Each structure stands twice: as structure tokens, then as C-alpha cells.
C-alpha positions as CSV (number, residue, x, y, z in Angstrom):
1,M,-9.4,-11.7,24.7
2,A,-6.3,-10.9,22.6
3,S,-4.3,-13.5,24.4
4,R,-6.9,-16.2,23.7
5,S,-6.8,-15.3,20.0
6,T,-3.0,-15.5,19.9
7,S,-3.1,-18.8,21.7
8,A,-5.5,-20.3,19.1
9,A,-3.3,-19.1,16.3
10,N,-0.3,-20.7,17.8
11,H,-2.2,-23.9,18.3
12,R,-3.1,-24.0,14.6
13,E,0.5,-23.5,13.6
14,R,1.6,-26.4,15.7
15,L,-1.0,-28.8,14.2
16,L,0.3,-31.5,11.9
17,E,-1.4,-31.3,8.6
18,T,-1.9,-33.9,5.8
19,S,-3.5,-33.5,2.4
20,S,-4.9,-35.6,-0.4
21,R,-6.4,-35.0,-3.8
22,C,-8.5,-36.6,-6.4
23,V,-6.8,-37.0,-9.7
24,T,-8.4,-37.7,-13.1
25,E,-5.9,-38.4,-15.8
26,T,-6.6,-37.7,-19.4
27,F,-4.7,-38.8,-22.5
28,E,-5.1,-37.2,-25.9
29,L,-4.4,-38.3,-29.4
30,A,-5.4,-37.3,-32.9
31,H,-5.8,-39.8,-35.7
32,N,-6.2,-38.8,-39.4
33,F,-8.1,-41.2,-41.7
34,E,-7.5,-40.3,-45.3
35,V,-10.3,-41.3,-47.7
36,T,-9.1,-41.4,-51.3
37,R,-11.2,-42.0,-54.5
38,Y,-14.4,-41.1,-52.6
39,S,-16.4,-41.4,-55.8
40,L,-15.7,-45.1,-55.9
41,L,-17.1,-45.5,-52.4
42,D,-20.2,-43.5,-53.1
43,G,-23.1,-45.8,-53.8
44,M,-21.7,-48.9,-52.0
45,G,-25.0,-49.1,-50.0
46,V,-26.6,-48.1,-46.8
47,G,-25.0,-49.8,-43.8
48,K,-21.8,-50.6,-45.7
49,F,-18.7,-49.0,-44.2
50,V,-14.9,-48.7,-44.4
51,S,-12.7,-48.4,-41.3
52,S,-9.4,-46.8,-40.5
53,S,-6.5,-48.8,-39.2
54,K,-6.4,-49.4,-35.4
55,F,-4.9,-46.7,-33.2
56,S,-4.2,-46.8,-29.5
57,V,-4.4,-44.4,-26.6
58,E,-3.0,-45.5,-23.2
59,G,-3.8,-49.1,-23.7
60,Y,-7.2,-48.6,-25.4
61,D,-7.7,-49.4,-29.1
62,W,-10.0,-47.5,-31.6
63,K,-11.0,-47.2,-35.2
64,I,-12.9,-44.6,-37.2
65,R,-15.8,-46.1,-39.1
66,F,-17.1,-44.3,-42.2
67,Y,-20.4,-45.0,-43.9
68,P,-20.4,-43.4,-47.4
69,D,-24.2,-43.9,-47.9
70,G,-25.3,-43.6,-44.3
71,W,-25.6,-46.0,-41.4
72,R,-29.4,-46.7,-41.6
73,E,-32.2,-46.1,-44.1
74,E,-33.2,-43.0,-42.2
75,D,-29.6,-41.7,-42.6
76,K,-29.7,-42.1,-46.4
77,G,-28.4,-39.0,-48.2
78,N,-25.8,-38.4,-45.5
79,I,-22.4,-39.8,-44.7
80,S,-22.1,-41.3,-41.2
81,V,-19.0,-41.3,-39.1
82,F,-18.4,-43.1,-35.8
83,L,-15.7,-43.9,-33.3
84,V,-15.4,-47.7,-32.6
85,F,-14.1,-49.1,-29.3
86,C,-11.9,-52.1,-30.1
87,G,-10.9,-53.1,-26.6
88,G,-8.4,-52.2,-23.9
89,V,-7.1,-52.7,-20.4
90,T,-10.6,-52.3,-18.9
91,K,-14.0,-53.3,-20.3
92,S,-15.3,-49.8,-20.3
93,I,-13.8,-46.3,-20.8
94,K,-15.1,-42.8,-20.7
95,V,-14.0,-40.5,-23.6
96,N,-14.6,-37.2,-25.3
97,F,-14.0,-36.8,-29.0
98,I,-14.3,-34.5,-32.0
99,L,-14.8,-35.8,-35.5
100,S,-13.9,-33.5,-38.3
101,L,-13.9,-33.7,-42.1
102,L,-10.9,-31.9,-43.6
103,V,-10.2,-30.9,-47.1
104,K,-6.8,-29.9,-48.4
105,D,-6.2,-26.2,-48.4
106,Q,-9.5,-25.5,-46.7
107,G,-9.2,-27.1,-43.3
108,S,-12.2,-28.4,-41.4
109,I,-15.5,-28.1,-43.3
110,C,-17.6,-30.2,-40.9
111,T,-17.2,-31.0,-37.2
112,G,-19.1,-33.2,-34.8
113,T,-18.4,-32.6,-31.1
114,L,-19.8,-34.5,-28.1
115,T,-21.6,-32.2,-25.7
116,T,-20.8,-34.5,-22.8
117,P,-18.3,-37.4,-22.3
118,Y,-19.5,-40.8,-23.5
119,T,-18.7,-44.2,-21.9
120,F,-18.0,-47.1,-24.1
121,E,-19.1,-50.1,-22.1
122,S,-18.2,-53.0,-24.4
123,V,-16.0,-53.9,-27.2
124,D,-17.2,-53.1,-30.8
125,K,-19.6,-50.5,-29.5
126,F,-19.5,-47.3,-31.6
127,W,-20.7,-43.8,-31.1
128,G,-20.7,-40.7,-33.3
129,F,-22.8,-38.9,-35.9
130,A,-25.3,-40.7,-38.2
131,K,-26.0,-37.5,-40.2
132,F,-22.4,-36.2,-40.2
133,V,-22.8,-34.2,-43.4
134,Q,-25.2,-34.3,-46.3
135,K,-23.8,-35.9,-49.4
136,S,-25.3,-33.2,-51.6
137,K,-23.1,-30.6,-49.9
138,L,-19.8,-32.4,-50.6
139,P,-19.3,-31.0,-54.1
140,Q,-19.9,-27.5,-52.8
141,V,-17.4,-27.8,-49.9
142,M,-14.9,-29.8,-51.9
143,P,-14.2,-27.9,-55.1
144,G,-11.3,-30.2,-55.8
145,V,-13.3,-33.4,-55.6
146,D,-13.2,-34.0,-59.3
147,N,-9.4,-33.7,-59.3
148,N,-8.3,-35.1,-56.0
149,D,-11.4,-36.9,-54.9
150,C,-10.2,-37.3,-51.4
151,F,-10.6,-35.9,-47.9
152,T,-9.5,-36.7,-44.3
153,I,-11.6,-37.7,-41.3
154,R,-9.8,-36.6,-38.2
155,C,-10.6,-37.8,-34.7
156,D,-9.3,-35.8,-31.7
157,L,-9.7,-38.2,-28.9
158,T,-9.5,-37.7,-25.1
159,V,-9.4,-40.8,-22.9
160,M,-10.4,-40.3,-19.3
161,K,-9.1,-42.7,-16.7
162,E,-11.0,-43.6,-13.5
163,P,-10.4,-40.9,-10.8
164,R,-8.0,-41.9,-8.0
165,T,-7.1,-40.4,-4.7
166,E,-3.5,-39.8,-3.7
167,A,-1.7,-38.3,-0.8
168,V,-0.2,-34.9,-1.4
169,S,3.4,-34.4,-0.4
170,T,4.4,-31.2,1.2
171,I,7.9,-31.5,-0.3
172,A,8.2,-29.9,-3.7
173,V,10.7,-31.8,-5.8
174,P,12.4,-29.5,-8.4
175,P,12.3,-30.5,-12.0
176,S,15.4,-32.1,-13.5
177,N,18.1,-29.7,-14.5
178,L,20.6,-32.3,-15.7
179,H,20.6,-30.8,-19.2
180,Q,21.5,-27.4,-17.8
181,H,24.5,-28.8,-16.0
182,F,25.7,-30.6,-19.1
183,A,25.2,-27.4,-21.3
184,S,27.2,-25.5,-18.7
185,M,29.9,-28.1,-18.8
186,L,30.1,-27.8,-22.6
187,K,30.1,-24.0,-22.5
188,N,32.8,-23.5,-19.8
189,G,35.0,-26.1,-21.3
190,K,36.1,-27.7,-18.0
191,G,37.5,-31.2,-18.4
192,V,37.3,-31.2,-22.2
193,D,39.6,-33.8,-23.7
194,V,38.9,-33.9,-27.4
195,K,38.9,-31.2,-30.1
196,F,37.3,-31.0,-33.5
197,S,38.0,-28.7,-36.5
198,V,35.0,-27.9,-38.5
199,G,35.3,-25.4,-41.3
200,R,38.4,-23.8,-39.6
201,Q,36.4,-23.4,-36.4
202,L,37.5,-25.3,-33.3
203,F,35.1,-27.1,-30.9
204,S,36.0,-28.8,-27.6
205,A,34.1,-31.6,-25.9
206,H,34.2,-34.5,-23.5
207,A,34.9,-37.8,-25.1
208,C,32.9,-39.8,-22.6
209,V,29.8,-37.7,-23.2
210,L,30.1,-38.0,-27.0
211,A,30.7,-41.7,-26.8
212,A,27.7,-42.3,-24.5
213,R,25.4,-40.5,-27.0
214,S,26.7,-41.6,-30.3
215,P,27.9,-45.1,-31.4
216,V,30.0,-43.4,-34.1
217,F,31.8,-41.2,-31.6
218,M,32.2,-44.3,-29.4
219,A,34.0,-46.1,-32.2
220,E,36.0,-43.0,-33.2
221,L,37.2,-42.1,-29.7
222,F,37.4,-45.5,-27.9
223,G,37.2,-48.2,-30.6
224,Q,39.5,-49.7,-33.2
225,M,39.2,-46.5,-35.2
226,K,40.4,-44.5,-32.1
227,E,42.3,-41.4,-33.2
228,S,44.4,-41.2,-30.0
229,T,47.4,-39.8,-31.8
230,V,45.5,-36.9,-33.4
231,S,45.4,-33.7,-31.4
232,C,42.4,-32.4,-33.3
233,I,39.9,-34.4,-35.3
234,E,39.0,-32.9,-38.7
235,V,35.2,-33.0,-39.5
236,E,34.7,-32.6,-43.3
237,D,31.5,-31.8,-45.2
238,M,29.7,-30.1,-42.4
239,E,29.1,-26.4,-41.5
240,P,30.2,-25.2,-38.0
241,L,26.7,-24.1,-37.1
242,I,25.4,-27.6,-37.8
243,F,28.1,-29.3,-35.8
244,E,27.5,-26.8,-32.9
245,A,23.8,-27.7,-32.9
246,L,24.7,-31.4,-33.0
247,L,27.0,-31.0,-29.9
248,H,24.4,-29.0,-28.0
249,F,21.8,-31.8,-28.7
250,I,24.2,-34.5,-27.6
251,Y,24.7,-32.7,-24.3
252,T,21.1,-31.5,-23.6
253,D,18.8,-33.6,-25.8
254,S,17.4,-30.3,-27.3
255,L,18.4,-27.7,-29.8
256,P,19.6,-24.3,-28.5
257,E,17.3,-21.4,-29.1
258,T,20.1,-19.3,-30.5
259,L,20.8,-22.0,-33.1
260,Y,17.2,-22.9,-33.9
261,I,17.2,-24.6,-37.3
262,A,14.8,-22.3,-39.1
263,T,15.4,-23.1,-42.8
264,N,14.6,-26.2,-44.7
265,A,18.1,-26.6,-45.9
266,A,19.6,-26.3,-42.4
267,T,17.2,-28.9,-41.1
268,Q,18.2,-31.2,-44.0
269,N,21.9,-30.7,-43.1
270,L,21.2,-31.4,-39.4
271,L,19.4,-34.6,-40.4
272,V,22.5,-35.7,-42.4
273,A,24.7,-35.0,-39.4
274,A,22.4,-36.9,-37.0
275,D,22.4,-39.9,-39.4
276,R,26.2,-39.7,-39.8
277,Y,26.8,-39.9,-36.0
278,G,23.9,-42.2,-35.2
279,V,21.9,-39.7,-33.1
280,D,18.5,-41.3,-33.9
281,R,16.3,-39.0,-31.8
282,L,17.7,-35.9,-33.5
283,K,17.3,-37.5,-36.9
284,T,13.6,-38.2,-36.1
285,M,13.0,-34.7,-34.9
286,C,14.4,-33.4,-38.2
287,E,12.2,-35.8,-40.2
288,E,9.2,-34.5,-38.3
289,K,10.0,-30.9,-39.1
290,L,10.8,-31.7,-42.8
291,C,7.4,-33.5,-43.0
292,I,5.6,-30.4,-41.8
293,D,7.5,-28.2,-44.3
294,I,6.8,-30.2,-47.4
295,G,5.8,-27.9,-50.3
296,V,6.3,-27.4,-54.0
297,Q,9.7,-25.9,-53.5
298,T,11.0,-28.4,-51.0
299,V,9.5,-31.8,-51.8
300,A,12.0,-32.8,-54.4
301,T,15.2,-32.2,-52.3
302,T,13.4,-33.6,-49.3
303,L,12.5,-36.8,-51.2
304,A,16.1,-37.3,-52.4
305,L,17.3,-36.8,-48.8
306,A,14.8,-39.2,-47.4
307,D,15.7,-41.9,-49.9
308,Q,19.5,-41.5,-49.3
309,H,19.2,-41.6,-45.6
310,H,16.5,-44.3,-45.3
311,C,13.8,-42.1,-43.8
312,V,10.8,-44.2,-44.7
313,E,8.0,-42.1,-43.3
314,L,9.4,-38.9,-44.7
315,K,9.8,-40.5,-48.1
316,D,6.1,-41.7,-48.0
317,A,5.0,-38.2,-47.0
318,C,6.8,-36.7,-50.0
319,L,5.3,-39.3,-52.4
320,R,1.8,-38.6,-51.0
321,F,2.3,-34.9,-51.7
322,L,3.4,-35.6,-55.2
323,S,0.4,-37.8,-55.9
324,S,-2.1,-35.2,-54.6
325,G,-2.8,-33.8,-58.1
326,D,-1.5,-33.2,-61.6
327,D,-1.2,-29.5,-60.9
328,V,1.1,-30.2,-58.0
329,R,3.4,-32.5,-60.0
330,Q,3.6,-30.0,-62.8
331,A,4.6,-27.2,-60.4
332,V,7.2,-29.4,-58.7
333,K,8.7,-30.4,-62.1
334,G,9.6,-26.7,-62.7
335,T,11.8,-26.4,-59.6
336,D,15.6,-26.8,-59.4
337,G,15.1,-29.4,-56.8
338,F,13.3,-31.7,-59.2
339,K,16.1,-31.3,-61.8
340,H,18.6,-32.3,-59.1
341,L,16.3,-35.3,-58.1
342,A,16.1,-36.5,-61.7
343,T,19.9,-36.7,-62.0
344,S,20.9,-37.8,-58.5
345,C,18.1,-40.3,-57.8
346,P,16.8,-41.6,-61.2
347,S,15.3,-44.7,-59.6
348,L,12.8,-42.5,-57.7
349,M,11.4,-41.1,-60.9
350,M,9.5,-44.4,-61.5
351,E,7.9,-44.1,-58.0
352,I,6.8,-40.5,-58.7
353,V,5.2,-41.5,-62.1
């Protein structure tokens, strides 16, 4: 009996196995639709609406539609909010979404969530919440409505692709570790052929790597401005920590954890370095972080930086913050950053006013 059991087990071990799996891909995106001067929209009439700009998720286009006085007569006294399907790579698409009404400094005060996924079967079809929030409740939940008179409708959208079946490989391919090899090459110094002096601190690197990642380094190391006769290139107006972070990013496409740019000033300095050497992705990453960190104490210096280094989206974000209320502008005017802004970028003062 034991021999039969062993034989069966050996037979199973010798069987050739194949596998497959069903995959349903999902793609997520959040779109913020800011409604300003709401009081001017109130009373425009039942069935009248305003729409957000078009936004796309994996080849499918959408808009948020907002009815200040309600979608239909039976919705009168409420605001209605819908998601509109504007077309895509297929005629129909299944989605799940959450619509939220956000007020500055309060977060979400009203949320509409689908209980089950919904399938949009034709272009211009819309789905959402006819009685999203009662208009009479808005003054209660928006104490700043008289001052700012604005709110944001946010759509958290999940697009669900049609399920597909694929074969499952038994070979596990390891993730890419190219960045680890380059970081190790930078750290151990093997093959370095160029040196930099930054604030009396020396850094060694590989000219080919720098040139491949930066058009400025390409020109400096291999172009007409090549400094072949210089044993060590002097880098002025930059802190060693910032240059070290720049080098690490060039080699790994990421910032090292030990050199994480935590302060707003350091992030600004790193953006300047990225712009100086044409490392565009790093510059955009710094812009994103500075956008998140905009506040009363930082907005003036961030605005000056954005203007000087042609960061259009960052500049717009600063101007929106400054236009969010008279109390905000007054608080900003009392900061040292604003005094510096007034003297260094006088042309910006007209935009702020």
C-alpha cells in the first residue's frame, strides 16, 4: 500500500504543469474641479450646468458636470453632480467613482460613493448624484463662503478594463536593479574620470554617465566648453549636500534616503541645481514637493523661484494661494519672504494685486 502511494506521488512530480490566470486591470486618477464665485452660479436655473475641463484615464475621457440649482425640478433645492463619459478607445467602459465636495481647511464635507461599479454604454452618458447636497446646508458647512465663495468637487475615478486570460510563466523575472549597480559604481569610485570641488568638498564621478543624463554636463565634459585641461572642476554657488543629491539622482533616478530633501529651502536649492544642469525630471519632482508645501511662510520665496526658473505650474499654484483670501495676503505680506519678493521681482507684484 505504501509503495503505491509513493508511486502516485512520484507520478505527480513528473507531470508537466501549465497555469493561466484571469487579469482585470484597473487604472485610477483623481480630478479636482474648483468652483469659484459660487454665489454667481446660484440661481442660474434648474437643468443648467457648468463642466470641468476634460481629463483622461487610460484612453477614456471624462468631465465633471455641476448643476448649481439641481438637475431636474424634483432636485430643486439641491446641487447635482455627475460624471460624464466623453468617449474612449471602446464604446462602453465599467468604472467606480467617488464624488466629494471639499472646502479649504475642512476637507470633505459631502461624499457620494457608488455601491457597485457602473457601466457607461455610450458617449455623453452621465451618472452621479442628483441630490448631492442640500443648498441650504452650504452656508453651514462653508463658513468661509462669504469670503472665499469657492469649493472643490473631487472625482476619484477607477476605470476597469475588460478581463483577459493570460498564461502564467513559471520563471520569475527579478525586478530591475540597474540603479543599484550605478549607485554602487558611484560609491566605490571605480573608473571615475572627473572630479568636482563643491564648497571645499571633492566629488568623483564618471563623465559618460553625467553626459548621458545632463546636456550641460555633456557640453562641459565633451563639447566646445570641455574642461579637459582642468584636473578638478569648480562648482560655485552650490552646497555640497545639494550636489551630492544631484549626483545620486543622475546615477539612480531617485533621491537617497540619507539625503532626503526635508526642508523647503533645500528643495528650492535642489530645483535650482536641477535647472542649472538640465535634469528635467528632478526639477519637476522638486516643483511637485514645493507645490504641496505652499503656505504663508513659503509662498513668497517659492513664487520668486518659480518665476526665475520658469516653473509655470508652480507659479500658478502660488498665485492661486495668494488669491484665496484677503487674510491670506495680509499674513504673507508680513513675512521676510514677501519683502524679498518685492525687491527682487517687482514685476510679480502686479500679478499678486
